[in-house]
C-alpha positions as CSV (number, residue, x, y, z in Angstrom):
1,M,-4.1,41.3,-84.8
2,E,-6.3,38.7,-86.2
3,L,-9.9,40.1,-86.9
4,H,-13.0,37.8,-87.6
5,E,-15.6,38.4,-89.9
6,N,-17.9,40.1,-87.7
7,Q,-14.9,42.6,-86.5
8,A,-13.4,45.6,-87.7
9,A,-10.6,47.9,-86.4
10,L,-9.6,51.4,-86.9
11,V,-6.1,52.0,-87.2
12,L,-4.8,55.5,-86.2
13,T,-1.2,56.9,-87.4
14,I,0.3,59.9,-86.1
15,D,3.4,61.1,-88.1
16,D,6.5,63.4,-86.6
17,K,4.6,66.4,-87.8
18,G,1.4,65.6,-85.5
19,E,-0.7,64.4,-88.9
20,V,-3.1,61.7,-88.2
21,S,-4.3,59.2,-90.8
22,V,-6.8,56.7,-90.3
23,D,-7.3,53.3,-92.1
24,V,-10.0,50.7,-91.3
25,A,-9.3,47.1,-91.4
26,A,-11.7,44.3,-91.7
27,Q,-12.2,40.9,-93.1
28,D,-15.4,42.0,-94.9
29,S,-15.6,45.7,-95.9
30,T,-19.0,45.7,-96.4
31,S,-20.0,44.3,-92.9
32,L,-21.6,46.3,-90.6
33,P,-18.6,46.8,-88.1
34,A,-16.4,48.0,-91.3
35,E,-19.3,50.5,-92.1
36,V,-19.1,51.7,-88.7
37,C,-15.6,52.1,-88.6
38,N,-15.5,53.9,-92.1
39,A,-18.0,56.6,-90.7
40,I,-15.9,57.0,-87.6
41,A,-12.8,57.5,-89.8
42,M,-14.7,59.9,-91.8
43,K,-15.8,62.0,-89.0
44,L,-12.1,61.9,-87.9
45,I,-10.9,63.1,-91.1
46,G,-13.3,65.5,-91.9
47,D,-14.6,67.0,-88.8
48,E,-12.2,69.7,-87.4
49,N,-14.6,70.4,-84.1
50,F,-14.4,66.6,-83.7
51,Q,-10.7,66.4,-84.2
52,E,-10.0,69.1,-81.9
53,E,-12.4,67.7,-79.2
54,I,-10.4,64.4,-79.4
55,M,-7.0,66.2,-79.4
56,G,-8.1,68.6,-76.7
57,S,-8.3,65.6,-74.2
58,R,-4.7,65.1,-74.4
59,K,-4.0,68.4,-72.8
């Protein structure tokens, strides 16, 4: 996938143990879209309630 200057993306990877890693892809890491993706990534990594809420939707 090719991203334009005004775009950013979250890349989620789940390993065999169910561990989630989050990466942000962007042409410019200081752009607003990249900053929003970084904020979401930090929330995914650091907020257990948010993780449970998201993973609970899989059940």
